[in-house]
C-alpha positions as CSV (number, residue, x, y, z in Angstrom):
1,M,62.1,29.2,-24.7
2,A,61.6,26.8,-27.1
3,C,58.4,25.0,-25.6
4,T,56.8,28.4,-24.5
5,Y,56.9,28.9,-28.6
6,T,56.1,25.8,-29.9
7,R,53.4,25.0,-26.6
8,Q,51.9,27.2,-25.0
9,W,51.2,30.4,-27.1
10,P,49.4,27.8,-29.8
11,A,47.5,26.7,-25.6
12,D,46.7,30.0,-25.3
13,K,45.4,31.1,-29.5
14,V,43.1,27.5,-28.7
15,A,42.4,28.7,-25.8
16,Q,40.7,32.1,-26.7
17,R,39.1,30.4,-29.9
18,W,35.4,29.6,-30.2
19,R,36.0,25.5,-31.4
20,F,32.7,24.7,-32.1
21,Q,31.8,21.4,-33.1
22,S,30.1,19.8,-35.9
23,K,29.9,16.5,-35.4
24,S,28.2,14.2,-32.2
25,A,31.2,11.5,-32.6
26,G,33.6,14.6,-31.2
27,V,31.6,14.9,-28.8
28,V,31.1,11.8,-27.2
29,K,35.0,10.5,-27.5
30,M,35.5,13.8,-24.5
31,G,35.9,12.4,-20.6
32,N,32.5,13.7,-19.8
33,A,29.9,13.1,-22.4
34,E,25.9,13.0,-22.0
35,V,23.1,12.3,-24.4
36,L,20.0,14.8,-23.8
37,P,16.7,13.8,-25.8
38,D,14.5,16.4,-26.8
39,G,17.4,19.1,-25.4
40,Q,17.5,22.7,-26.7
41,L,21.1,24.7,-27.0
42,Q,19.6,27.8,-26.1
43,D,18.3,26.2,-22.4
44,L,21.8,24.5,-22.1
45,G,23.3,28.1,-22.7
46,A,21.8,30.0,-19.9
47,V,22.5,26.6,-17.1
48,L,25.9,27.1,-18.5
49,T,25.8,30.6,-17.6
50,T,24.3,30.8,-14.3
51,K,27.8,28.8,-13.6
52,G,29.9,31.4,-15.0
53,Y,30.6,30.4,-18.2
54,Q,30.9,32.6,-21.6
55,V,28.2,30.9,-24.1
56,F,28.6,30.8,-27.9
57,I,26.3,29.3,-30.2
58,Q,26.5,29.0,-33.6
59,K,24.0,26.4,-35.0
60,P,23.6,23.1,-34.5
61,S,27.0,23.9,-31.8
62,L,27.5,25.3,-28.5
63,Y,30.6,25.8,-26.6
64,A,31.4,27.5,-24.0
65,F,34.3,27.9,-21.1
66,K,35.4,29.7,-18.4
67,G,38.5,30.0,-16.0
68,L,41.1,31.4,-19.3
69,A,43.0,33.1,-16.3
70,G,44.2,29.0,-15.7
71,R,45.0,28.2,-19.3
72,I,47.0,31.0,-19.7
73,G,49.1,31.1,-16.6
74,P,51.7,27.9,-17.4
75,I,52.4,31.0,-20.2
76,G,53.5,33.3,-17.6
77,V,55.0,30.7,-15.6
78,H,57.4,29.5,-18.2
79,L,58.3,33.6,-19.6
80,A,59.2,34.3,-15.6
81,L,61.7,31.3,-15.9
82,I,62.6,32.6,-19.2
83,L,63.5,36.4,-17.3
84,V,64.5,34.1,-14.2
85,L,67.8,32.5,-16.6
86,G,67.9,35.7,-18.3
87,G,68.1,37.3,-15.0
88,T,70.7,34.7,-14.0
89,A,73.1,35.6,-16.9
90,Y,72.7,39.1,-15.8
91,S,74.0,38.8,-12.5
92,G,77.4,38.1,-13.6
93,F,77.3,41.8,-14.8
94,G,74.7,43.5,-12.5
95,T,74.3,41.5,-9.5
96,I,72.8,43.9,-6.1
97,K,73.6,42.0,-2.7
98,G,75.1,42.8,0.6
99,S,75.0,41.8,4.4
100,A,74.8,43.7,7.6
101,M,74.7,43.1,11.0
102,C,72.5,45.9,12.7
103,P,72.6,46.3,16.9
104,E,69.3,46.6,18.6
105,G,68.6,50.1,19.1
106,Q,70.5,51.1,15.8
107,D,69.9,51.6,12.2
108,F,71.6,51.9,8.9
109,V,71.6,54.0,5.3
110,V,70.2,50.1,3.4
111,A,72.4,51.9,0.1
112,E,75.8,52.1,1.8
113,Y,75.5,47.9,2.8
114,L,74.2,47.4,-1.2
115,Q,77.4,46.4,-3.4
116,N,77.3,46.7,-7.4
117,G,78.3,43.6,-9.3
118,G,79.3,45.4,-12.8
119,P,78.5,48.2,-14.9
120,L,75.3,47.5,-15.4
121,S,73.8,47.0,-12.3
122,S,71.9,50.1,-10.7
123,L,70.2,50.6,-7.4
124,P,66.4,50.0,-6.0
125,E,64.5,52.6,-5.0
126,G,64.2,50.9,-1.8
127,S,67.5,51.3,-1.3
128,K,67.4,55.1,-0.4
129,T,66.1,54.6,2.7
130,V,66.8,54.0,6.3
131,M,66.6,51.0,7.8
132,H,65.7,51.0,11.7
133,V,66.3,47.8,14.0
134,D,64.0,48.2,16.7
135,K,63.4,45.1,18.8
136,F,65.5,41.7,18.3
137,T,64.5,38.2,20.0
138,I,64.9,34.6,19.8
139,D,62.8,31.3,20.4
140,Y,64.9,28.5,22.5
141,R,64.1,24.8,22.1
142,P,63.0,23.2,25.5
143,N,67.1,21.4,24.9
144,G,67.7,25.0,24.9
145,Q,68.4,25.3,21.7
146,V,67.9,28.1,19.0
147,A,64.3,27.7,17.6
148,Q,63.8,30.9,15.9
149,F,64.9,34.3,15.3
150,Y,63.0,37.8,15.0
151,S,63.7,41.2,14.0
152,D,61.4,44.4,14.2
153,L,62.9,46.6,11.2
154,S,61.4,49.9,10.7
155,L,62.4,51.7,7.5
156,Y,62.6,55.3,6.8
157,D,63.1,58.0,4.6
158,F,65.5,60.5,4.6
159,E,63.3,62.9,5.8
160,G,61.8,60.4,9.1
161,N,59.3,59.2,7.3
162,E,58.2,56.2,8.0
163,L,57.8,53.7,4.9
164,M,57.2,50.2,6.2
165,R,57.4,48.5,9.7
166,K,57.7,44.2,10.1
167,Q,58.5,41.8,11.9
168,I,60.9,39.3,9.8
169,S,61.7,35.7,10.9
170,V,64.1,33.2,8.5
171,N,61.6,32.4,5.8
172,D,59.9,35.4,6.0
173,P,62.5,38.6,4.9
174,F,61.0,42.1,4.3
175,R,60.6,43.4,1.0
176,Y,60.3,47.1,-0.3
177,G,61.4,49.0,-3.0
178,G,62.4,46.3,-5.1
179,V,64.8,45.6,-1.9
180,T,64.4,41.7,0.1
181,A,66.1,41.6,3.4
182,Y,66.3,38.2,5.1
183,Q,67.5,37.0,8.3
184,T,70.6,35.3,8.4
185,D,72.5,35.6,11.6
186,W,72.5,37.0,14.4
187,S,75.1,38.4,17.4
188,L,75.4,40.0,21.0
189,A,76.4,43.4,20.2
190,A,76.7,45.2,23.6
191,I,75.6,43.9,27.9
192,S,74.4,46.8,29.6
193,L,74.5,47.0,33.8
194,H,75.0,49.1,36.3
195,V,76.8,49.0,39.6
196,L,74.9,49.8,42.5
197,N,78.0,51.0,44.4
198,P,79.9,52.7,41.8
199,E,82.4,54.4,44.2
200,M,84.3,50.8,44.3
201,V,84.9,50.9,40.6
202,T,88.1,53.1,40.9
203,A,88.9,52.9,36.9
204,S,85.7,54.7,36.1
205,T,85.6,58.2,35.2
206,L,81.7,57.4,35.5
207,D,79.3,59.0,38.7
208,T,76.4,57.2,38.3
209,G,77.7,53.9,38.0
210,T,75.7,52.8,34.1
211,F,78.5,50.9,32.0
212,S,77.4,49.8,28.2
213,L,80.7,47.4,27.5
214,P,80.9,46.0,23.8
215,L,81.1,42.7,23.5
216,A,83.9,40.8,21.3
217,D,83.1,38.0,19.4
218,L,85.2,34.7,20.6
219,T,83.5,32.1,18.4
220,G,86.2,30.0,17.2
221,K,88.7,30.8,18.9
222,P,90.5,27.8,20.4
223,G,88.9,25.9,23.3
224,I,85.8,28.0,22.4
225,N,82.5,25.6,21.0
226,G,79.6,27.1,19.9
227,K,79.2,30.9,19.4
228,L,80.3,32.7,22.0
229,W,81.1,36.5,23.8
230,G,83.3,38.0,26.0
231,T,83.8,41.6,27.6
232,F,85.8,43.3,30.8
233,L,85.1,45.7,33.2
234,P,88.1,47.4,34.5
235,V,87.3,48.0,38.6
236,S,91.0,49.1,39.2
237,P,93.4,51.5,37.5
238,P,97.1,49.9,36.2
239,T,99.6,50.6,38.2
240,D,103.9,51.0,38.4
241,G,104.0,47.4,39.3
242,N,101.2,45.9,37.4
243,P,100.3,48.0,33.8
244,T,97.1,45.6,33.3
245,P,94.2,47.0,34.7
246,K,92.7,44.1,37.3
247,G,88.7,43.8,36.3
248,F,85.7,41.4,35.5
249,S,85.2,39.4,32.9
250,F,81.5,38.7,31.3
251,V,80.7,35.5,28.6
252,A,76.9,35.5,26.8
253,Q,76.2,32.6,25.0
254,D,72.8,34.2,24.7
255,P,70.6,36.8,25.5
256,E,69.1,35.6,28.1
257,S,72.1,35.3,30.9
258,V,75.5,36.7,31.7
259,V,78.4,34.7,32.9
260,V,81.0,36.4,35.8
261,Y,84.4,36.1,36.7
262,G,86.6,38.0,39.2
263,T,90.0,39.9,38.7
264,D,91.1,36.2,39.8
265,G,89.9,34.6,36.3
266,K,87.5,32.5,38.6
267,F,84.0,31.7,38.9
268,V,81.8,33.7,40.1
269,G,78.1,33.0,39.2
270,V,75.7,33.3,36.4
271,R,72.6,36.1,35.7
272,R,69.9,36.0,34.4
273,T,69.5,39.9,32.2
274,S,65.5,39.7,33.1
275,S,66.1,39.1,36.5
276,G,67.2,42.9,38.3
277,K,68.8,41.2,40.9
278,P,72.5,42.2,41.7
279,L,75.3,40.1,41.8
280,E,78.1,41.0,44.0
281,V,81.9,40.2,43.0
282,E,84.1,41.5,45.1
283,G,82.5,43.4,47.1
284,I,80.5,45.5,44.2
285,Q,77.3,45.4,43.6
286,I,76.1,44.8,39.8
287,V,72.5,44.5,38.2
288,F,73.0,43.3,34.3
289,D,70.3,45.3,32.3
290,K,70.3,43.7,29.1
291,V,72.1,42.1,26.6
292,V,72.1,44.0,23.5
293,G,71.5,41.6,20.2
294,S,72.2,41.9,16.9
295,T,70.8,40.9,14.0
296,G,72.5,39.5,10.7
297,L,70.5,40.9,7.4
298,E,71.4,39.4,4.0
299,L,69.7,42.2,1.3
300,K,69.2,41.7,-2.4
301,S,67.2,42.5,-5.4
302,D,64.9,40.0,-6.3
303,P,62.9,41.7,-9.5
304,G,61.8,38.8,-11.1
305,F,60.2,36.3,-8.2
306,G,57.3,38.0,-7.6
307,G,56.0,37.7,-11.2
308,L,57.0,33.7,-11.4
309,M,55.3,33.0,-8.1
310,I,52.0,35.1,-9.6
311,T,52.1,33.4,-12.7
312,T,52.2,29.8,-11.1
313,L,49.4,30.2,-8.5
314,V,47.2,31.4,-11.9
315,S,48.6,28.3,-13.6
316,Y,47.0,26.1,-11.2
317,L,43.5,27.0,-11.2
318,S,41.3,25.3,-13.5
319,H,39.9,26.0,-17.5
320,S,36.9,24.1,-17.9
321,Q,35.2,23.7,-21.3
322,V,32.0,22.3,-22.5
323,W,30.8,21.7,-25.9
324,A,27.6,20.6,-27.6
325,V,25.8,19.4,-31.2
326,K,22.0,19.3,-31.3
327,E,21.5,16.2,-34.2
328,G,17.7,15.0,-34.5
329,Q,16.1,15.5,-31.4
330,Y,18.8,14.2,-29.8
331,L,20.9,17.1,-28.2
332,Y,24.7,15.6,-26.9
333,V,27.6,17.4,-24.8
334,G,30.4,16.5,-23.4
335,G,33.1,18.6,-21.3
336,K,36.6,18.9,-20.2
337,S,38.8,20.2,-17.7
338,N,42.6,20.6,-17.2
339,R,42.0,20.9,-12.9
340,A,39.8,19.9,-10.3
341,L,38.6,17.1,-12.3
342,L,36.2,15.7,-9.1
343,G,34.4,19.1,-8.9
344,F,33.9,19.3,-12.3
345,K,32.3,16.3,-12.8
346,K,30.2,17.0,-10.6
347,E,29.9,20.4,-11.7
348,F,28.7,18.7,-15.5
349,D,26.4,16.4,-13.9
350,E,24.4,19.5,-12.5
351,V,24.0,21.7,-15.7
352,L,22.9,18.3,-17.2
353,D,20.4,17.5,-14.7
354,S,18.8,21.1,-15.2
355,V,18.3,21.4,-18.8
356,P,14.8,20.5,-19.6
357,E,13.9,17.9,-22.5
358,V,11.6,20.3,-24.2
359,P,10.2,18.5,-27.3
360,E,12.0,20.9,-31.3
361,E,7.9,21.4,-31.8
362,Q,7.2,23.3,-28.6
363,A,10.5,25.2,-28.3
364,Q,9.8,26.8,-31.8
365,T,6.6,27.3,-30.5
366,A,7.3,28.6,-27.4
């Protein structure tokens, strides 16, 4: 804050002030300086105008500048940083954040997953919406490890009108109405399958042979390394002698394939969900349609971050200045820039080459 008050505000005032040099000695001390015999202030001003400079002449001096936003930008950065620091202190009383794990094809009300951090917090406008997970996909590296995961999200108001649609990934969040949804995690929700001979599944009351089996997260269980999910399809009802129903066990590490175990717990085979081919398990023909994924979203409110990014980018714009003093028949010209020094040097030389050398007498006659 002290830096903003003692350095940035004064710098802004200086940048906007028409600072004329009254002596040639002040001009020649600049990083770029040149002396033009018989050069005229009006001609220099006209050339600078064509280069986008704002020109001010107060004989025998000239001052010109362009790119004032680049000079003001650092002030915005400092102010945004102050706001961020203040927001950090405020966050202890008003943090708004939450997380949601939503299966593909399902939706949730954003406000229900945001938690008020204190009495000063209030829900942003973007929380009064419904977020729908249209699709969840995973990209893999050649070694089988997860490279990136993506969520296709749609946002609706409570009337069912679509407000926004975007595919997000890690480091590419979804932003709307003060709410930011970050892609942070993923999971598996269910296995969809159908049985070609459903009459063999005597434990089922379904005639269609289509099943959607919820998956249980086995990650962290004894003997389990990495992520793993499992489910169970009962194929025969319990009996008096055996109260536990018989069935098949399905295990998945990703949405691509399913590992199958029979009623005796022995390995039967593996099927990719994209193959569409049936797998016979103890006389029952099973086709795996899909492993439904879930996207893990972290929900936050980031009010000051956008302003910080914008002002930071603005601060990288160049701010160029040119001074000139006419003493006798000589025109002393100097200039400097806070960024893009090579580009400014080239432009400065082009300006000087374009200024005609006209004796004072001829200039007054013209």
